[in-house]
C-alpha positions in Angstrom: 16.3 -83.4 8.2 19.9 -82.6 7.0 19.1 -84.1 3.6 16.4 -81.5 2.7 18.8 -79.5 0.6 21.3 -80.7 -2.0 24.6 -78.9 -2.4 23.3 -76.7 -5.2 20.3 -75.6 -3.2 22.4 -74.9 -0.2 24.6 -72.6 -2.3 21.5 -70.8 -3.5 20.2 -70.3 0.0 23.5 -69.0 1.3 23.9 -66.7 -1.7 20.4 -65.2 -1.2 20.8 -64.8 2.6 24.3 -63.3 2.2 23.1 -60.8 -0.3 20.1 -59.9 1.9 22.4 -59.3 5.0 24.9 -57.3 3.0 22.2 -55.2 1.3 20.4 -54.6 4.6 23.7 -53.6 6.3 24.4 -51.1 3.5 20.9 -49.7 3.7 21.2 -49.3 7.5 24.5 -47.5 7.1 23.1 -45.2 4.4 19.9 -44.4 6.3 21.5 -44.1 9.7 25.0 -42.8 9.1 24.1 -39.1 8.9 21.7 -39.2 11.9 22.5 -38.2 15.4 21.9 -40.3 18.5 18.3 -39.1 18.9 17.5 -40.4 15.4 17.9 -43.9 16.7 14.4 -43.7 18.1 12.9 -40.7 16.2 13.7 -38.5 13.2 10.8 -36.3 12.1 12.4 -35.4 8.8 13.4 -39.0 7.9 10.5 -41.1 8.9 9.3 -44.0 6.8 5.9 -43.4 5.1 2.8 -44.7 6.8 2.3 -47.6 4.4 6.0 -48.6 4.8 5.6 -48.5 8.6 2.5 -50.7 8.2 4.5 -53.3 6.3 7.2 -53.2 8.9 4.7 -53.6 11.7 3.3 -56.6 9.9 6.8 -58.0 9.8 7.2 -57.4 13.5 4.2 -59.6 14.2 5.5 -62.4 12.0 8.3 -64.1 13.9 10.1 -67.3 12.9 7.8 -69.2 15.2 4.9 -68.1 13.1 6.3 -69.6 9.9 7.7 -72.7 11.5 6.1 -73.8 14.8 2.7 -72.4 13.8 2.7 -74.1 10.4 3.8 -77.4 12.1 1.0 -77.0 14.7 -1.6 -76.7 11.9 -0.1 -79.7 10.1 -0.1 -81.9 13.2 -3.0 -80.6 15.3 -5.3 -78.9 12.7 -8.0 -76.6 14.2 -5.9 -75.5 17.3 -3.2 -74.1 15.0 -5.7 -72.2 13.0 -7.1 -70.8 16.2 -3.7 -69.2 17.0 -3.8 -67.4 13.7 -7.3 -66.2 14.3 -6.3 -64.9 17.8 -3.4 -63.0 16.3 -5.5 -61.4 13.6 -8.1 -60.5 16.3 -5.3 -58.8 18.3 -4.3 -56.8 15.2 -7.9 -55.6 14.7 -8.1 -54.6 18.4 -4.8 -52.8 18.1 -6.0 -50.9 15.0 -9.4 -50.0 16.6 -8.5 -49.3 20.2 -4.8 -48.4 20.5 -2.9 -47.3 17.5 -4.1 -43.6 17.3 -4.1 -42.9 21.1 -0.7 -44.4 21.4 0.8 -42.2 18.6 -1.0 -39.2 20.0 0.4 -39.4 23.5 3.7 -41.2 23.2 6.8 -39.6 21.8 9.5 -42.3 22.1 8.2 -45.3 24.1 4.9 -46.6 25.3 5.7 -45.4 28.8 5.2 -41.8 27.6 1.6 -42.7 27.2 1.3 -43.5 30.9 2.9 -40.2 31.8 0.6 -38.3 29.5 -2.5 -40.0 30.9 -1.6 -39.4 34.6 -0.7 -43.0 35.5 3.1 -42.7 35.0 6.1 -41.7 37.0 9.7 -42.8 37.5 8.7 -46.1 39.1 6.1 -46.9 36.5 8.5 -46.1 33.7 11.2 -48.3 35.1 8.7 -51.1 35.7 7.4 -50.8 32.2 10.9 -51.1 30.8 11.8 -54.0 32.9 8.6 -56.0 32.0 9.2 -55.1 28.3 12.6 -56.7 28.7 11.0 -59.8 30.2 8.9 -60.0 27.0 11.6 -59.2 24.5 14.4 -61.4 25.9 12.6 -64.8 25.6 11.4 -63.8 22.1 15.0 -63.0 21.1 16.3 -66.3 22.5 13.6 -68.3 20.6 14.4 -66.6 17.3 18.1 -67.1 17.7 17.8 -70.8 18.6 15.4 -71.6 15.8 17.5 -69.9 13.2 20.7 -71.5 14.6 19.1 -74.9 14.4 17.9 -74.4 10.8 21.2 -73.0 9.7 23.1 -75.9 11.2 20.7 -78.5 9.7 20.9 -76.9 6.2 24.7 -76.8 6.4 24.6 -80.5 7.3 26.8 -79.9 10.4 24.8 -79.9 13.6 27.9 -79.2 15.6 28.1 -75.7 14.1 24.8 -74.7 15.7 26.6 -72.6 18.5 28.7 -70.8 15.9 25.6 -70.0 13.8 23.7 -68.6 16.8 26.6 -66.4 17.9 27.3 -65.2 14.3 23.7 -64.4 13.5 23.1 -62.7 16.8 26.1 -60.4 16.4 25.3 -59.5 12.8 21.7 -58.7 13.6 22.6 -56.7 16.7 24.9 -54.6 14.5 22.1 -53.9 12.1 19.8 -52.8 15.0 22.5 -50.5 16.4 23.5 -48.9 13.1 20.1 -48.7 11.5 17.7 -47.3 14.2 14.0 -47.1 13.5 14.4 -46.2 9.8 17.1 -48.7 9.0 15.4 -51.6 10.7 12.2 -50.7 9.0 14.0 -51.1 5.7 15.1 -54.5 6.8 11.5 -55.5 7.7 10.2 -54.2 4.3 12.9 -56.1 2.4 12.0 -59.3 4.3 8.3 -58.9 3.6 9.0 -58.4 -0.1 10.7 -61.8 -0.2 8.8 -63.9 2.2 5.2 -63.0 1.4 5.4 -63.9 -2.4 7.2 -67.2 -1.6 4.5 -68.3 0.9 1.7 -67.2 -1.4 3.2 -69.2 -4.3 3.6 -72.2 -2.0 0.0 -72.0 -1.0 -1.1 -71.8 -4.6 1.0 -74.9 -5.4 -0.7 -76.7 -2.6 -4.2 -75.8 -3.9 -3.1 -76.7 -7.4 -2.1 -80.2 -6.2 -5.7 -80.7 -5.1 -7.3 -79.2 -8.2 -8.1 -75.9 -6.4 -10.7 -77.7 -4.3 -10.4 -76.7 -0.5 -12.7 -79.6 0.4 -10.4 -82.2 -1.2 -7.5 -80.5 0.6 -9.1 -80.7 4.0 -10.2 -84.3 3.5 -6.6 -85.3 2.5 -5.3 -83.4 5.6 -7.6 -85.2 7.9 -6.5 -88.5 6.4 -2.8 -87.6 6.3 -2.7 -86.5 9.9 -4.3 -89.8 11.1 -6.8 -87.7 13.1 -9.7 -88.1 10.9 -12.6 -85.8 11.6 -10.8 -84.7 14.8 -8.4 -82.7 12.6 -11.2 -80.2 12.0 -12.2 -80.1 15.7 -10.5 -78.3 18.7 -8.4 -80.4 21.1 -5.6 -81.8 18.9 -3.0 -79.5 20.6 -4.8 -78.0 23.6 -6.3 -81.3 24.9 -9.7 -82.5 26.0 -12.0 -81.8 29.0 -11.9 -78.7 31.2 -8.1 -78.5 30.7 -8.5 -78.3 27.0 -11.2 -75.7 27.2 -9.1 -73.5 29.5 -6.1 -73.9 27.1 -8.2 -73.1 24.0 -9.8 -70.0 25.5 -6.5 -68.9 27.0 -4.8 -69.4 23.7 -7.3 -67.2 21.8 -7.5 -64.6 24.6 -3.8 -64.5 25.4 -2.7 -64.4 21.7 -5.0 -61.5 21.0 -3.8 -59.4 23.9 -0.1 -60.3 23.3 -0.4 -59.2 19.7 -2.0 -55.9 20.9 1.0 -55.1 23.0 4.1 -56.5 21.2 6.9 -54.0 22.0 8.3 -53.9 18.5 4.9 -53.2 17.0 4.3 -50.4 19.6 7.7 -49.0 18.7 6.7 -48.8 15.1 3.3 -47.2 15.8 4.9 -44.5 17.9 7.4 -43.7 15.1 4.7 -42.9 12.5 4.3 -39.3 11.4 0.9 -38.6 13.0 -2.2 -40.3 14.6 -3.7 -40.4 11.1 -0.5 -42.0 9.8 -0.6 -44.5 12.5 -4.2 -45.5 11.5 -3.1 -45.9 7.9 -0.1 -48.0 9.0 -2.4 -50.2 11.0 -4.5 -50.9 8.0 -1.5 -51.9 5.9 -0.4 -54.1 8.8 -3.8 -55.9 8.9 -3.9 -56.4 5.1 -0.4 -57.9 5.1 -1.2 -60.3 7.9 -4.6 -61.4 6.5 -2.7 -62.4 3.3 0.2 -64.0 5.2 -1.9 -66.0 7.6 -4.2 -67.2 4.8 -1.1 -68.5 3.0 0.3 -70.1 6.1 -3.0 -71.8 6.9 -3.0 -73.4 3.4 0.6 -74.4 3.8 0.0 -76.0 7.2 -3.1 -77.9 5.9 -1.1 -78.9 2.8 1.7 -80.3 5.0 -0.8 -82.4 6.8 -2.1 -83.8 3.5 1.1 -84.4 1.8 3.8 -85.1 4.4 1.8 -85.9 7.6 3.3 -89.3 7.8 6.9 -87.9 7.7 6.2 -85.3 10.4 4.7 -87.9 12.7 7.7 -90.3 12.3 10.2 -87.5 12.8 8.7 -86.3 16.1 7.9 -82.8 17.5 11.4 -81.5 16.7 10.6 -81.9 13.0 7.8 -79.3 13.2 10.4 -76.5 12.8 11.2 -77.9 9.3 7.6 -78.4 8.2 7.7 -75.8 5.4 10.9 -77.3 4.1 9.5 -80.9 4.2 6.4 -79.6 2.3 8.6 -77.8 -0.2 10.4 -81.0 -1.0 7.1 -82.8 -1.6 5.9 -80.1 -4.0 9.1 -79.5 -5.9 11.7 -82.3 -6.1 14.1 -79.9 -7.9 14.9 -78.1 -4.7 14.2 -74.5 -5.9 11.1 -74.2 -3.7 12.9 -75.7 -0.7 15.7 -73.2 -1.1 13.2 -70.4 -1.3 11.4 -71.5 1.8 14.7 -71.9 3.6 15.4 -68.3 2.7 12.0 -67.3 4.2 12.9 -69.0 7.5 16.3 -67.3 7.6 15.0 -63.8 6.7 12.0 -64.0 9.0 14.2 -64.9 12.0 16.9 -62.3 11.1 14.5 -59.5 10.7 12.6 -60.3 13.9 15.9 -60.4 15.8 16.8 -56.9 14.5 13.6 -55.2 15.5 13.1 -57.0 18.9 16.7 -56.1 19.7 16.1 -52.5 19.0 12.8 -52.5 21.0 14.6 -54.1 23.9 17.4 -51.6 23.7 15.0 -48.7 23.7 13.2 -50.1 26.8 16.5 -50.6 28.6 18.1 -47.3 27.6 15.1 -45.0 27.7 12.8 -46.5 30.5 15.2 -48.4 32.8 18.6 -46.7 32.6 17.2 -43.4 31.5 15.3 -42.9 34.7 18.3 -43.2 37.0 19.8 -39.8 37.8 16.8 -38.0 36.2 14.7 -35.8 38.5 11.1 -37.0 38.9 8.7 -35.5 36.3 11.5 -34.9 33.8 12.4 -37.1 30.8 15.9 -37.8 29.8 17.2 -35.8 26.8 16.8 -37.1 23.3 20.5 -37.4 22.6 21.0 -39.3 25.9 18.1 -41.5 24.9 19.7 -42.4 21.6 23.2 -43.0 22.9 22.0 -45.1 25.8 19.6 -47.0 23.6 22.4 -47.9 21.2 24.6 -49.3 23.9 21.6 -51.0 25.5 20.6 -52.6 22.2 24.2 -53.9 21.7 24.3 -55.3 25.2 20.9 -56.9 24.8 21.8 -58.6 21.6 25.1 -60.0 22.9 23.6 -61.3 26.1 20.6 -62.9 24.2 23.1 -64.7 21.9 24.9 -66.1 24.9 21.7 -67.2 26.6 20.5 -68.7 23.3 23.6 -70.9 23.2 22.8 -72.2 26.7 19.1 -72.7 26.0 19.6 -74.3 22.6 18.3 -77.7 23.9 15.5 -76.4 26.0 11.8 -76.7 25.2 11.3 -73.5 23.2 7.5 -73.7 23.6 8.1 -72.7 27.3 9.9 -69.6 26.3 7.3 -68.7 23.6 4.4 -69.2 26.1 6.3 -67.1 28.7 6.7 -64.0 26.6 3.1 -64.3 25.2 1.7 -64.7 28.7 3.6 -61.7 30.2 2.8 -59.5 27.2 -0.9 -60.2 27.2 -1.4 -60.1 31.0 0.9 -57.2 32.0 1.5 -54.8 29.1 -1.9 -55.0 27.3 -4.1 -54.2 30.4 -1.9 -51.2 31.3 -2.1 -49.7 27.9 -5.9 -50.2 27.6 -6.5 -48.8 31.1 -4.2 -45.8 30.5 -6.1 -44.9 27.3 -9.7 -45.6 28.3 -9.9 -45.3 32.1 -9.3 -41.8 33.6 -9.1 -43.3 37.1 -6.2 -45.5 36.3 -3.2 -44.6 38.6 0.5 -45.3 39.0 -0.3 -47.9 41.7 -2.7 -49.7 39.4 0.0 -49.8 36.7 2.6 -51.1 39.1 0.3 -53.8 40.5 -0.6 -54.9 37.0 2.9 -54.9 35.6 4.6 -56.8 38.4 1.7 -58.8 39.7 0.7 -60.2 36.2 4.3 -60.9 35.3 4.9 -62.8 38.5 1.6 -64.7 38.1 2.5 -65.6 34.5 5.9 -67.0 35.5 4.4 -68.9 38.4 1.7 -70.4 36.2 4.3 -71.8 33.8 6.6 -73.0 36.7 3.7 -75.0 38.1 2.6 -76.4 34.7 3.7 -79.6 32.8 6.1 -77.5 30.8 8.4 -77.3 33.7 8.1 -80.7 35.4 6.2 -83.9 35.5 6.4 -85.0 31.8 9.3 -86.3 29.6 9.2 -83.1 27.6 9.5 -80.8 30.6 12.5 -78.6 31.4 13.0 -80.8 34.5 11.7 -84.2 33.6 13.2 -85.9 36.6 11.0 -83.8 39.0 7.3 -83.3 39.5 6.1 -80.1 41.2 3.3 -79.2 38.8 0.0 -78.3 40.4 -2.2 -78.1 37.3 -2.3 -79.5 33.8 -3.0 -76.2 32.0 -0.2 -75.2 29.6 -1.7 -72.0 28.2 -2.6 -69.8 31.2 -4.0 -66.8 29.3 -7.5 -67.4 30.6 -6.2 -66.9 34.2 -3.3 -64.5 33.8 -4.9 -61.9 31.5 -8.1 -61.3 33.6 -5.8 -61.3 36.7 -3.8 -58.5 35.1 -6.9 -56.4 34.5 -8.1 -57.1 38.1 -4.8 -56.1 39.6 -4.8 -52.8 37.6 -8.3 -52.0 38.8 -7.7 -53.0 42.4 -4.5 -51.0 42.6 -6.2 -47.9 41.2 -9.4 -47.9 43.3 -7.3 -48.3 46.5 -5.0 -45.3 45.5 -5.9 -42.1 47.3 -4.5 -40.0 44.4 -7.0 -41.5 42.0 -9.3 -38.4 41.7 -6.5 -36.0 41.0 -5.0 -38.3 38.4 -8.3 -38.6 36.7 -8.7 -34.9 36.4 -5.2 -34.5 35.1 -5.6 -37.3 32.6 -8.9 -35.6 31.4 -7.1 -32.3 30.8 -4.3 -34.0 29.0 -6.7 -35.8 26.8 -8.4 -32.6 25.9 -5.1 -31.0 25.0 -4.1 -34.1 23.0 -7.4 -33.8 21.1 -6.4 -30.3 20.0 -3.0 -31.6 18.8 -4.6 -34.5 16.9 -6.9 -32.1 15.0 -3.8 -30.1 14.1 -1.9 -33.2 12.9 -4.9 -34.7 11.1 -4.1 -32.8 8.0 -0.4 -34.0 8.0 
């Protein structure tokens, strides 16, 4: 894979990426230099517009795994990869319909504010929410850094420089998150989307043009190129057959939808919009961007199966990360398209690292560290929020870079499945219960957060991802108890069940329900006032 770029193409990639990083750094300094510490997380007079926030939210949902691993999954497995895209889009629709306006109405800085406003919060719940959010953000950060480090080293042609690439990229992106805050990182996300979306759409158009604009010919060629035949268009290529495959497929769709609903970086963006109405507008822009993006990625993945399926099979699973680049080489031997797609991979990973680092820093600074030494029922001051969150974001980025170096040779699918499982089983049920169930209590939130997180970790520890197969983390051991690799069908319902069980057994349930109802009525008055903003 090191021969994908010739020297001139490499120079173009590095020039574009360097310009992007420098421009984003300047924009972050310009937008963040005159803001105080509180403006890291909120600045009423300097917010991005709703449509800008929507584009940034769409960028938060698009990680480097979306552009690389997901495209590779479509190319190799067919239907199952397309199912992941559909699950993500369904999650965005649910977020837009069920959560985006109530979240903005009740939360001021982080999603834990929503729990306080609805009567199911408290110091312990806030701390737990922040800790579980870190459990979601940290594996996601590590995956982004490892993938972009691998791609950078391969494009340079020096695999031994992978460690240096990971550390350098991690430090630069952490600096962008700390300097820029919500507004600055939003500018980074918008700049990334302006570059990546047109490149992917053009690539999809070139794929369709290669087959005369006939989707039927494209699908037939993909089925032949993947060597799966008609099975390419049927489920089971990635998730497996039998009851295990069914559990994996349903868990994949269910878990992906709920995880997209509760991604910390997306929640952070929704809270920072100007009003509930502005949050709804941002959600619509987010959905429109992702429909166009996933449509292009689906065509790119199917095109890769049709044109370079043989190459991908011979190269093995590790080559899936480079699927867009391999396809670019098949479509354009001159190297311009490969260079453009390489820039897409870099920029997607860099932007994702920036926003996830900021979301993790806010969770650590506001919800975890901000609760210590603060009397119960009181929130830490805004200036303390900003200062602590800045230092927390810096520490999170540095530690994530170190862990990414250690985990560079791990099976990244395990880490991706981990953060998706915890996000969908722990964070999403708590948010939905807090908004739509007045009887939801602090005990229910704690049981759901910690119980679902522990169950998600246990489900992966006891799966083939960890032991029992050559591709496991510990291939020399076998302590797996089931063959399911995507546990969303088990962990997500368990999270809802734990939240319900903890609430119905809480003696304070009735008083919390009355308090939440009164808070909802007051919030309704505030929303009507803000509706005209």
